[in-house]
ZAMARGU-4260 file (C-alpha; in steps of 0.2 Angstrom, whole numbers, plus 5000, padded with zeros to 4 digits):
<rodrens>
0) 4987/5118/5025 | 4992/5104/5015 | 4981/5090/5009 | 4985/5071/5008 | 4974/5058/4998
5) 4976/5040/5004 | 4969/5025/4996 | 4963/5009/5006 | 4959/5018/5023 | 4945/5006/5029
10) 4958/4998/5041 | 4976/4994/5044 | 4990/5004/5037 | 4978/5016/5028 | 4968/5020/5043
15) 4983/5024/5054 | 4991/5034/5040 | 4975/5045/5040 | 4975/5047/5059 | 4993/5052/5059
20) 4991/5066/5046 | 4975/5072/5054 | 4985/5073/5071 | 4997/5084/5062 | 4985/5097/5056
25) 4984/5091/5038 | 4969/5090/5027 | 4965/5072/5024 | 4955/5064/5010 | 4953/5046/5016
30) 4946/5034/5002 | 4939/5016/5003 | 4928/5005/4993 | 4914/5007/5005 | 4915/5023/5016
35) 4911/5020/5034 | 4907/5033/5047 | 4915/5033/5064 | 4932/5025/5059 | 4941/5041/5060
40) 4939/5056/5073 | 4927/5069/5067 | 4936/5084/5059 | 4933/5098/5047 | 4949/5093/5039
45) 4943/5076/5035 | 4934/5070/5020 | 4930/5051/5017 | 4927/5047/4998 | 4922/5031/4990
50) 4935/5024/4978 | 4938/5008/4969 | 4956/5009/4962 | 4952/4995/4949 | 4938/5006/4941
55) 4942/5021/4930 | 4926/5030/4933 | 4928/5028/4952 | 4945/5035/4951 | 4940/5050/4940
60) 4926/5054/4952 | 4937/5053/4967 | 4950/5064/4960 | 4937/5077/4955 | 4929/5077/4972
65) 4946/5078/4980 | 4952/5095/4972 | 4970/5100/4974 | 4981/5087/4983 | 4999/5089/4989
70) 5003/5071/4993 | 4995/5055/4986 | 4998/5039/4996 | 4994/5023/4986 | 4990/5010/5000
75) 4976/5000/4994 | 4980/4982/4991 | 4975/4964/4992 | 4985/4949/4999 | 4987/4932/4994
80) 4997/4917/5000 | 4998/4901/4990 | 5009/4890/4979 | 5008/4896/4961 | 4999/4879/4957
85) 4986/4885/4969 | 4984/4902/4962 | 4970/4903/4949 | 4975/4915/4935 | 4960/4926/4939
90) 4967/4928/4956 | 4984/4933/4949 | 4975/4946/4938 | 4966/4953/4953 | 4982/4955/4962
95) 4989/4965/4948 | 4973/4975/4945 | 4973/4981/4963 | 4991/4981/4969 | 4999/4986/4953
100) 4988/4994/4940 | 4977/5002/4953 | 4993/5011/4959 | 4997/5016/4941 | 4980/5022/4937
105) 4979/5033/4953 | 4996/5041/4949 | 4991/5044/4930 | 4975/5053/4936 | 4983/5065/4948
110) 4999/5069/4938 | 4991/5083/4928 | 4988/5094/4943 | 5005/5090/4951 | 5014/5093/4934
115) 5004/5110/4931 | 5009/5116/4949 | 5026/5108/4948 | 5022/5102/4966 | 5017/5085/4972
120) 5023/5069/4981 | 5018/5051/4977 | 5021/5038/4991 | 5018/5020/4986 | 5016/5007/5000
125) 5023/4990/4994 | 5030/4976/5005 | 5046/4970/5012 | 5042/4953/5004 | 5051/4961/4988
130) 5067/4961/4998 | 5069/4942/5001 | 5061/4927/4991 | 5048/4919/5003 | 5038/4903/5001
135) 5020/4904/4994 | 5021/4922/4990 | 5027/4922/4972 | 5011/4930/4964 | 5009/4943/4978
140) 5027/4947/4978 | 5027/4949/4959 | 5013/4962/4960 | 5022/4972/4973 | 5039/4971/4965
145) 5032/4978/4949 | 5027/4993/4959 | 5044/4995/4966 | 5052/4995/4948 | 5038/5006/4941
150) 5041/5019/4955 | 5059/5020/4953 | 5058/5023/4935 | 5043/5035/4937 | 5054/5046/4949
155) 5066/5050/4935 | 5051/5056/4924 | 5044/5066/4938 | 5060/5075/4943 | 5059/5085/4927
160) 5044/5093/4935 | 5050/5095/4953 | 5040/5081/4959 | 5045/5066/4970 | 5040/5048/4972
165) 5045/5036/4986 | 5042/5018/4991 | 5037/5013/5009 | 5041/4994/5012 | 5031/4987/5027
170) 5036/4971/5035 | 5024/4958/5043 | 5010/4967/5053 | 5000/4955/5064 | 4990/4970/5071
175) 4981/4972/5054 | 4967/4962/5046 | 4977/4959/5031 | 4982/4941/5034 | 4964/4936/5040
180) 4957/4944/5024 | 4970/4935/5013 | 4966/4918/5022 | 4947/4921/5018 | 4951/4923/4999
185) 4962/4908/4999 | 4949/4897/5007 | 4936/4904/4994 | 4947/4899/4980 | 4949/4881/4985
190) 4963/4882/4998 | 4981/4875/4995 | 4985/4861/4983 | 4987/4844/4993 | 5005/4840/4986
195) 5011/4856/4995 | 5003/4851/5012 | 5020/4849/5021 | 5027/4865/5014 | 5011/4875/5019
200) 5012/4867/5037 | 5030/4873/5039 | 5026/4890/5033 | 5011/4892/5044 | 5021/4885/5059
205) 5034/4899/5056 | 5021/4912/5056 | 5015/4906/5073 | 5032/4908/5081 | 5034/4923/5092
210) 5045/4937/5084 | 5049/4954/5091 | 5054/4960/5074 | 5037/4965/5067 | 5029/4980/5059
215) 5015/4990/5067 | 5003/5002/5058 | 5012/5016/5067 | 5028/5011/5059 | 5021/5013/5042
220) 5012/5029/5046 | 5029/5036/5052 | 5038/5031/5036 | 5024/5038/5025 | 5025/5054/5035
225) 5044/5055/5032 | 5042/5052/5013 | 5029/5066/5012 | 5038/5079/5023 | 5057/5076/5021
230) 5064/5082/5005 | 5079/5072/5008 | 5070/5055/5011 | 5077/5040/5002 | 5068/5032/4987
235) 5065/5016/4998 | 5059/5018/5016 | 5058/5002/5026 | 5044/5002/5039 | 5045/4991/5054
240) 5060/4982/5063 | 5059/4966/5051 | 5058/4977/5036 | 5073/4987/5042 | 5083/4971/5045
245) 5080/4965/5027 | 5085/4981/5019 | 5102/4983/5010 | 5114/4990/5022 | 5105/4985/5038
</rodrens>
């Protein structure tokens, strides 16, 4: 039985990825900052562990508790939407600490066991915002684009040990709490700068328009599954109709 370790499983993509692998008879290690009972179906193949990807001691404890892992899915992340002028540098650093450096730290912690076994797969969940410049997303996009570039270079290093790394790029997902959480963070940091009001209103109006081309959590789980189980999967796997439309060759 194979084991997958997934970060950011308290809701959204991570929660659906955990369900998807459980339904396919994998052993699942679902991690989150604050573990909660009852969010996943009971199973003797499920373990829920506390993990803060910005804390080295928390990472070390989770990796030790997890034991042998076949696939690491780096899904934990935080969102942000604002003009650069409205983005405090502390917020920019928090984006990179979680989205970028947290991903790097998790991989660094698990690589020794992968390398020694010459077996293991890394799946990094980033975003389709890296495929097209979008308003008010400069800081967030930077934190995700860095993971894309990092992963593609890392894959070259890992190939020498028969290991694989892949990127899953989800599109806009209204069925998750990601946007709501980001809005709360924006409000807490003082909102949008007044000179950008017209721009912000235009962006928000666009978000309210109905659009059939969106991403569901299931789309993301299916893309992660493909990366984990298909030896011929491409480096970049778009997840969701909108992400697919933005991908080169679409």
